[in-house]
C-alpha positions as CSV (number, residue, x, y, z in Angstrom):
1,M,121.3,-292.5,224.5
2,V,123.6,-293.8,221.6
3,E,122.7,-292.2,218.3
4,R,122.1,-294.9,215.7
5,S,124.3,-294.2,212.5
6,D,122.3,-293.4,209.3
7,R,125.1,-295.3,207.2
8,A,125.8,-299.1,206.7
9,P,129.5,-300.2,207.4
10,L,131.7,-298.8,204.7
11,L,132.5,-300.8,201.6
12,D,135.7,-301.2,199.9
13,W,134.9,-298.4,197.4
14,E,133.8,-295.9,200.2
15,E,136.0,-293.6,202.1
16,V,136.0,-292.5,205.6
17,P,134.3,-289.1,205.4
18,S,136.6,-286.3,206.7
19,T,135.8,-284.1,209.5
20,D,135.0,-281.4,207.0
21,G,132.8,-283.6,204.9
22,A,130.8,-284.7,208.2
23,A,130.3,-281.0,208.8
24,A,129.2,-280.4,205.3
25,G,126.9,-283.5,205.7
26,K,124.5,-281.5,207.9
27,D,123.2,-279.6,204.9
28,R,122.8,-282.5,202.8
29,V,119.7,-284.2,201.5
30,P,118.8,-287.1,204.0
31,S,120.0,-290.2,202.9
32,P,117.5,-293.1,202.4
33,S,118.8,-294.9,205.6
34,S,118.1,-291.8,207.7
35,S,114.7,-291.2,206.4
36,G,113.2,-290.7,209.9
37,A,112.8,-294.4,210.7
38,S,113.4,-295.4,214.2
39,A,115.8,-298.3,215.2
40,A,112.7,-300.5,215.5
41,G,112.1,-300.0,211.8
42,C,109.0,-297.7,211.9
43,S,108.4,-295.7,208.8
44,A,108.2,-292.1,209.0
45,P,108.5,-289.1,206.8
46,G,111.7,-288.4,205.2
47,F,113.5,-288.6,202.0
48,G,115.1,-292.0,201.4
49,W,113.8,-294.7,198.8
50,S,113.3,-297.2,201.5
51,S,111.0,-298.2,204.2
52,G,113.4,-298.7,207.2
53,P,117.1,-297.8,208.4
54,G,118.7,-300.6,206.7
55,G,116.9,-300.2,203.2
56,P,114.9,-302.9,201.8
57,T,113.6,-306.0,203.6
58,P,114.3,-308.7,201.0
59,S,111.0,-309.2,199.3
60,R,109.5,-311.0,196.3
61,S,108.7,-308.9,193.1
62,V,105.5,-309.5,191.4
63,S,105.1,-309.2,187.6
64,N,102.9,-306.8,185.5
65,A,102.8,-304.9,182.3
66,D,102.7,-301.5,184.1
67,G,105.8,-299.4,184.2
68,C,105.5,-298.5,187.9
69,S,105.5,-300.1,191.1
70,A,104.6,-300.3,194.6
71,P,105.7,-302.2,197.7
72,P,104.1,-305.2,199.2
73,A,101.2,-304.9,201.4
74,T,103.1,-304.9,204.7
75,S,106.5,-305.5,205.8
76,S,106.1,-307.8,209.0
77,T,109.6,-307.8,209.9
78,P,111.3,-304.3,211.1
79,A,114.8,-303.9,209.7
80,A,117.3,-304.9,212.5
81,T,120.4,-303.8,210.9
82,D,121.8,-301.0,209.0
83,E,123.1,-303.2,206.1
84,A,120.9,-304.9,203.4
85,L,121.6,-308.5,202.7
86,P,124.1,-309.2,200.0
87,P,122.4,-310.2,196.7
88,D,124.1,-313.8,196.8
89,E,122.5,-314.3,200.4
90,E,118.8,-313.4,199.1
91,A,116.6,-316.2,198.3
92,H,115.2,-316.8,194.7
93,L,112.2,-318.5,193.5
94,S,112.3,-320.8,190.8
95,D,109.8,-322.8,188.6
96,S,112.3,-325.4,187.7
97,G,113.6,-328.5,189.3
98,P,116.6,-328.7,191.4
99,G,118.7,-329.8,188.6
100,E,117.7,-327.1,186.0
101,V,118.2,-323.5,186.2
102,S,115.7,-322.0,183.6
103,L,116.2,-318.9,181.7
104,E,113.5,-317.0,183.8
105,D,115.1,-318.1,187.1
106,R,118.5,-316.7,185.9
107,M,116.8,-313.4,184.8
108,V,115.3,-313.3,188.3
109,K,118.6,-313.7,190.0
110,W,120.2,-311.1,187.6
111,E,117.2,-308.7,188.1
112,E,117.8,-308.7,191.7
113,K,121.6,-308.2,192.0
114,D,123.0,-304.7,191.9
115,Q,123.2,-303.5,188.2
116,I,125.2,-300.4,187.8
117,V,126.0,-299.9,184.3
118,S,127.6,-296.6,184.4
119,V,128.9,-294.1,187.1
120,F,129.7,-290.5,186.0
121,V,130.6,-287.0,187.2
122,V,128.9,-284.0,185.8
123,T,130.2,-280.3,186.2
124,F,129.0,-276.8,185.5
125,N,131.6,-274.9,183.6
126,T,131.3,-271.1,183.5
127,R,132.2,-271.0,179.9
128,S,130.6,-274.1,178.4
129,G,127.8,-274.8,180.6
130,N,126.9,-278.3,182.0
131,M,129.7,-280.8,181.0
132,L,130.4,-284.5,181.5
133,E,133.7,-284.5,183.3
134,W,134.4,-288.1,183.9
135,C,132.8,-291.6,183.4
136,L,133.0,-295.3,183.4
137,P,132.8,-297.2,181.1
138,K,134.6,-294.6,178.8
139,D,132.5,-295.9,175.8
140,M,129.0,-295.6,177.6
141,D,126.6,-293.3,175.5
142,L,125.9,-290.7,178.1
143,E,124.9,-287.9,175.6
144,G,122.5,-285.5,177.3
145,V,123.1,-286.9,180.9
146,E,125.0,-283.5,181.8
147,F,121.6,-281.8,181.6
148,K,119.6,-284.5,183.7
149,A,122.2,-284.6,186.4
150,I,122.3,-281.0,186.9
151,A,118.7,-279.5,186.4
152,S,117.8,-276.5,185.1
153,G,117.8,-274.0,188.1
154,S,119.9,-275.9,190.3
155,H,122.2,-273.0,190.9
156,R,119.4,-271.8,193.5
157,V,119.9,-274.7,195.8
158,T,122.6,-276.0,197.8
159,T,121.9,-279.8,197.4
160,D,119.5,-282.0,195.4
161,F,119.1,-285.6,194.0
162,I,117.5,-286.4,190.8
163,Y,116.0,-289.5,189.3
164,F,115.8,-289.6,185.4
165,R,115.7,-291.9,182.6
166,K,118.5,-292.2,179.9
167,G,117.5,-294.7,177.1
168,C,116.5,-297.9,178.6
169,F,118.2,-297.0,182.0
170,F,117.2,-295.3,185.1
171,G,119.6,-292.9,186.9
172,L,120.1,-291.3,190.4
173,A,122.3,-288.4,190.5
174,C,123.3,-286.2,193.8
175,F,124.1,-282.6,193.2
176,A,125.8,-280.2,195.4
177,N,126.6,-276.5,195.0
178,M,129.8,-275.0,197.1
179,P,130.8,-271.4,197.5
180,V,134.5,-270.9,196.3
181,E,136.6,-268.0,196.3
182,S,137.6,-268.1,192.6
183,T,136.8,-265.6,190.0
184,A,137.0,-268.2,187.2
185,E,134.2,-270.3,188.7
186,R,132.1,-267.1,189.6
187,G,132.0,-267.8,193.4
188,A,130.4,-271.2,193.0
189,R,131.5,-274.8,192.2
190,M,128.5,-277.1,191.0
191,K,129.0,-280.7,190.4
192,S,126.7,-284.0,190.5
193,V,127.8,-287.6,190.7
194,G,125.6,-290.2,189.4
195,I,124.8,-293.9,188.3
196,L,122.8,-295.7,185.8
197,S,120.8,-298.8,186.1
198,P,118.3,-300.9,184.2
199,S,115.9,-300.4,187.4
200,Y,115.2,-297.5,189.6
201,T,114.4,-299.8,192.6
202,L,117.9,-300.1,193.9
203,L,119.3,-296.8,193.2
204,Y,118.3,-295.5,196.7
205,R,121.0,-297.8,198.1
206,Y,123.7,-295.6,196.8
207,M,122.3,-292.2,197.7
208,S,124.4,-291.9,200.8
209,F,127.5,-293.0,198.9
210,L,126.8,-290.3,196.1
211,E,126.1,-287.6,198.4
212,H,129.5,-288.0,200.0
213,Q,131.3,-288.5,196.5
214,V,129.9,-285.2,195.2
215,R,131.2,-283.5,198.3
216,L,134.5,-285.0,197.7
217,Q,134.4,-284.0,194.1
218,L,133.8,-280.4,195.2
219,Q,136.6,-280.3,197.8
220,S,139.1,-282.5,195.8
221,P,138.2,-282.3,192.0
222,G,139.5,-285.2,189.9
223,H,139.7,-287.7,192.8
224,Y,137.9,-290.5,190.9
225,S,139.6,-293.6,192.6
226,P,136.4,-294.2,195.0
227,L,134.3,-294.2,191.8
228,E,136.4,-296.6,189.9
229,A,136.4,-299.0,192.6
230,F,132.6,-298.7,193.1
231,Y,132.2,-299.3,189.6
232,E,134.3,-302.3,189.5
233,D,132.4,-303.8,192.5
234,K,128.9,-303.0,191.3
235,R,128.9,-303.1,187.4
236,A,126.2,-305.0,185.8
237,L,126.6,-308.1,183.7
238,L,124.8,-308.6,180.5
239,P,121.5,-310.2,181.0
240,P,121.1,-313.9,180.3
241,S,119.4,-313.2,177.0
242,G,122.3,-311.2,175.7
243,G,122.0,-307.9,174.0
244,E,118.8,-306.0,175.6
245,V,118.5,-305.0,179.2
246,V,115.7,-306.6,181.1
247,T,113.2,-304.3,182.5
248,A,110.1,-306.6,182.9
249,L,109.9,-310.5,183.3
250,P,107.4,-313.1,182.1
251,A,104.4,-313.2,184.5
252,N,105.0,-317.0,185.0
253,V,108.4,-316.5,186.7
254,W,107.0,-316.0,190.2
255,G,104.7,-319.1,190.3
256,A,101.1,-319.6,190.2
257,A,100.8,-318.5,194.0
258,I,101.7,-315.1,193.2
259,N,99.4,-312.4,191.4
260,H,100.5,-312.1,188.1
261,S,99.2,-308.7,187.0
262,M,101.6,-306.4,188.9
263,H,105.1,-305.3,188.1
264,P,108.1,-306.8,188.9
265,E,109.5,-303.7,190.5
266,M,107.1,-304.1,193.4
267,K,109.8,-304.2,196.1
268,I,109.9,-302.0,199.2
269,T,111.5,-299.0,197.3
270,H,109.3,-296.1,198.2
271,P,110.8,-293.2,200.3
272,A,109.6,-293.4,203.6
273,G,107.1,-290.6,204.1
274,C,106.6,-289.9,200.4
275,M,103.2,-290.9,200.2
276,S,102.1,-289.1,203.1
277,Q,103.6,-285.9,201.8
278,F,102.1,-286.5,198.5
279,I,98.5,-286.7,200.1
280,R,99.3,-283.7,202.2
281,F,100.6,-281.6,199.2
282,F,97.7,-282.4,196.6
283,G,94.8,-283.1,199.1
284,E,91.6,-283.9,197.4
285,Q,93.2,-283.3,194.0
286,I,94.9,-286.8,194.4
287,M,91.5,-288.2,193.3
288,V,91.9,-286.3,190.1
289,L,95.1,-287.8,189.5
290,W,94.1,-291.1,190.3
291,K,91.4,-291.1,187.4
292,L,94.1,-289.5,185.2
293,A,96.6,-292.3,185.9
294,L,94.0,-295.1,185.5
295,L,93.1,-293.6,182.2
296,R,96.9,-293.8,181.2
297,R,97.3,-290.1,180.5
298,R,100.4,-288.3,180.0
299,I,101.1,-286.3,183.0
300,L,103.7,-283.7,183.3
301,I,104.5,-282.0,186.6
302,F,106.2,-278.7,186.8
303,S,108.1,-277.3,189.9
304,P,111.3,-275.3,190.4
305,P,114.1,-277.0,192.2
306,P,114.8,-278.9,194.2
307,V,113.8,-281.8,191.9
308,G,114.1,-284.8,194.4
309,V,110.7,-284.3,196.0
310,V,109.0,-284.0,192.8
311,C,110.5,-287.1,191.4
312,Y,108.8,-288.9,194.5
313,R,105.6,-287.1,193.3
314,V,106.3,-289.0,190.0
315,Y,106.5,-292.3,191.8
316,C,103.6,-291.8,194.0
317,C,101.4,-290.9,190.9
318,C,102.3,-294.0,189.0
319,C,101.3,-296.0,192.2
320,L,97.8,-294.7,191.9
321,A,97.2,-297.0,188.8
322,N,98.1,-300.4,190.1
323,V,95.8,-303.3,189.6
324,S,96.2,-306.8,190.8
325,I,93.4,-308.7,188.9
326,P,95.0,-311.0,186.2
327,G,94.5,-310.0,182.7
328,V,93.4,-306.4,183.4
329,G,95.4,-303.8,181.7
330,V,97.6,-306.1,179.3
331,A,96.3,-304.2,176.3
332,V,96.6,-300.7,177.6
333,P,99.8,-298.7,177.3
334,E,102.4,-299.0,179.9
335,F,102.4,-296.2,182.6
336,R,106.0,-295.3,182.5
337,P,107.8,-293.2,185.1
338,F,110.1,-290.8,183.4
339,F,110.9,-288.7,186.3
340,Y,113.1,-285.8,185.5
341,V,112.8,-284.4,181.9
342,N,114.1,-281.5,180.0
343,V,114.1,-280.2,176.6
344,A,116.6,-282.9,175.3
345,D,113.7,-285.3,176.0
346,I,111.0,-283.9,173.8
347,S,111.7,-286.3,170.8
348,A,111.3,-289.2,173.3
349,L,108.1,-287.9,175.0
350,E,106.6,-287.2,171.6
351,N,106.5,-291.1,171.1
352,E,105.1,-291.9,174.4
353,L,101.4,-293.0,174.8
354,A,101.3,-292.9,178.6
355,Y,103.9,-291.6,181.0
356,V,104.5,-289.5,184.3
357,A,107.3,-287.1,184.5
358,C,108.4,-283.9,186.0
359,T,110.5,-280.8,184.8
360,T,111.8,-277.5,186.1
361,E,111.7,-276.0,182.7
362,K,108.5,-273.8,182.2
363,I,108.8,-273.8,178.4
364,F,107.0,-277.3,178.5
365,E,103.9,-275.7,179.4
366,E,103.6,-274.4,175.8
367,K,104.3,-277.9,174.5
368,K,100.7,-278.9,174.6
369,D,101.2,-281.7,172.2
370,L,103.5,-283.5,174.5
371,Y,101.2,-284.1,177.6
372,D,97.4,-284.4,178.4
373,V,97.6,-283.0,182.0
374,Y,100.0,-280.3,183.2
375,V,100.5,-280.1,186.9
376,D,101.9,-276.6,188.2
377,N,102.3,-277.3,191.9
378,Q,98.8,-278.1,193.1
379,N,97.2,-276.8,190.0
380,V,96.1,-279.7,187.7
381,K,95.0,-278.4,184.4
382,T,94.5,-279.6,180.7
383,S,93.9,-278.2,177.4
384,R,92.0,-281.4,176.2
385,D,88.1,-280.7,176.2
386,G,87.4,-284.2,176.8
387,L,89.5,-284.4,179.9
388,K,88.2,-281.0,181.6
389,P,85.3,-282.5,183.2
390,L,87.3,-285.0,184.8
391,L,89.2,-282.3,186.9
392,R,86.0,-281.6,188.7
393,L,85.6,-283.8,191.7
394,S,82.4,-286.0,192.1
395,A,80.7,-286.7,195.2
396,A,82.3,-290.2,195.3
397,D,85.8,-288.7,195.1
398,R,85.0,-286.7,198.1
399,E,83.8,-289.6,200.0
400,K,87.0,-291.7,199.0
401,Y,89.2,-289.0,200.2
402,R,87.2,-288.7,203.4
403,K,87.8,-292.5,203.9
404,L,91.7,-292.3,203.1
405,T,92.1,-289.4,205.5
406,E,90.0,-291.3,208.2
407,Q,92.1,-294.4,207.7
408,R,95.4,-292.4,207.9
409,Q,94.2,-290.9,211.2
410,M,93.5,-294.2,212.6
411,L,96.7,-295.6,211.5
412,L,98.7,-292.7,213.2
413,Y,96.7,-293.2,216.3
414,S,97.5,-296.9,216.4
415,Q,101.3,-296.0,215.7
416,E,101.1,-293.4,218.7
417,E,99.1,-295.2,221.1
418,N,100.1,-299.0,220.6
419,G,103.6,-298.5,219.0
420,D,102.5,-300.3,215.7
421,C,105.7,-300.2,213.7
422,V,104.6,-302.9,211.2
423,S,101.9,-300.9,209.3
424,S,102.8,-297.7,207.3
425,E,101.2,-294.8,205.7
426,E,102.9,-296.0,202.4
427,D,101.2,-299.3,202.6
428,L,97.9,-298.0,203.6
429,F,98.1,-295.4,200.5
430,I,99.1,-298.1,198.1
431,L,96.7,-300.5,199.3
432,F,93.7,-298.0,199.3
433,F,94.1,-297.1,195.6
434,L,94.9,-300.8,194.8
435,E,91.6,-302.1,196.3
436,Q,89.6,-299.3,194.7
437,N,90.9,-300.2,191.2
438,N,90.3,-304.1,191.9
439,R,86.8,-303.2,192.9
440,I,86.1,-301.2,189.7
441,F,87.5,-304.0,187.5
442,Q,86.1,-306.9,189.4
443,T,82.7,-305.3,188.9
444,L,83.2,-304.7,185.2
445,S,84.2,-308.4,184.9
446,E,81.1,-309.5,186.6
447,V,78.7,-307.3,184.5
448,A,80.5,-308.4,181.4
449,G,80.0,-312.1,182.5
450,S,76.4,-311.6,183.2
451,A,73.2,-312.4,181.2
452,D,72.7,-308.7,180.7
453,P,75.9,-306.9,180.2
454,T,74.7,-303.3,181.0
455,V,76.4,-300.9,183.4
456,T,73.7,-299.6,185.7
457,P,73.6,-296.8,188.4
458,E,73.8,-299.9,190.9
459,S,76.9,-301.4,189.3
460,V,78.7,-298.0,189.2
461,R,77.9,-297.6,192.9
462,A,79.3,-301.0,193.6
463,M,82.5,-299.7,191.9
464,G,82.7,-297.0,194.3
465,L,81.9,-294.4,191.8
466,D,79.2,-291.6,191.3
467,P,76.6,-292.8,188.5
468,H,76.2,-289.2,187.3
469,G,79.5,-287.3,188.1
470,D,81.8,-290.2,187.2
471,R,79.9,-291.1,183.8
472,L,82.7,-289.7,181.6
473,F,85.4,-291.3,183.6
474,L,83.6,-294.5,183.0
475,L,83.1,-294.2,179.5
476,H,86.9,-293.6,178.9
477,L,87.6,-296.5,181.3
478,L,85.4,-298.9,179.1
479,E,87.2,-297.6,175.9
480,I,90.6,-297.8,176.9
481,Y,90.3,-301.1,178.8
482,G,88.6,-302.8,175.9
483,Y,85.3,-303.5,177.5
484,D,83.6,-302.9,174.1
485,T,80.8,-305.4,174.7
486,L,79.4,-303.6,177.8
487,L,76.2,-301.4,177.3
488,V,75.8,-298.3,179.5
489,S,72.5,-297.7,181.0
490,E,70.9,-294.2,179.9
491,Q,69.8,-293.9,183.5
492,L,73.6,-292.9,184.3
493,C,73.2,-289.4,182.8
494,C,70.4,-288.5,185.2
495,S,70.8,-290.7,188.2
């Protein structure tokens, strides 16, 4: 049986890996295209920011005010090739006539193309610590990126990958640690090769390239020509509007037929298997995280390296708060994924109203003013008295988790017995919480529009909540989402 390659054909800026490099690749973090998916395109647990062997199936983004994303409900066309379609071959929607190209349409096309604004190499120096070794463009402000690309504690791992934010950009860096016979380097050479982009949804495409390049930098330091060629090929142009980078698009870009309350970064970008790993890791606690995410709380996840899998938890946590009812969530703070953060991000986090982030630095636990909820492995805790009751599971939470587990088992059985490669655990996870959130806000909207705008135990049950155990959660929800005109029945406290 011929083994399918986990890489797309080499591009102009890629080099054929050496024999040594191939051997070293056995220890690398799995690339997005080798994330356990079969040649037929089945989704399976692994570590790539994609849902199939060839990366994303071209799909339409949908607009929202949230800062997080989720894939479309299903991907009915399994990936049949290892190479994604070039940007210029992808179709684009337009609200304009054939003779006119609107600003929104140009922004859409720009948003979907590869947008690499910087490429860099970071190294660890035994005397100076983390240092920016090389970058393009030379005038790019990369201050602090050396502490994001090599996370605190990375010397304990051999390889890792890190998603992070730098200003208005998102970054992906691949780290590697290679033993060397050098007294000056204290027996270990550590480097990281990374890129910056206005959106995190396409970064996974270059995971394999970055992994190969960091191994090349370890074996042959100072060999930058592949990185230079890569940057020339992929560098971003300024968006049509000029100065600022486009991170979200107007809701009317995609046309009236598409739900307008979801985020433009809704593409098939989730790492295959990350949702199922997320469920297995947190168990019933995901229901607690779901409520906190829906309430737009500041959530900080602590974990020692490796960082990559924890960045996926940040992404999954964001996906818990998706809502697809038009108008819902417009006035609430963006729920922004910060991915990996360190002490250099403290000033930025101080100004954030809602976010999800992860860190390897234990000192953050003492900075209680920076977060509302602190997650230490599976332990979810808060110092906010008003949030502590929300950490307890209600009867409705346990019932929802039972249903989610049941649906997962049915899906796995269908995949095993019938060879169902269309449905995936990722889609099931996204849709489960999306439908739950829609159910809540749809019921609230119906109550608000009724002759008696009172939230009763019956309407709470219609939302899938517990009239008694979820009362505080519901009160927080009404306040945050602006349902000020609704009355809450006194029966909720004792039903």
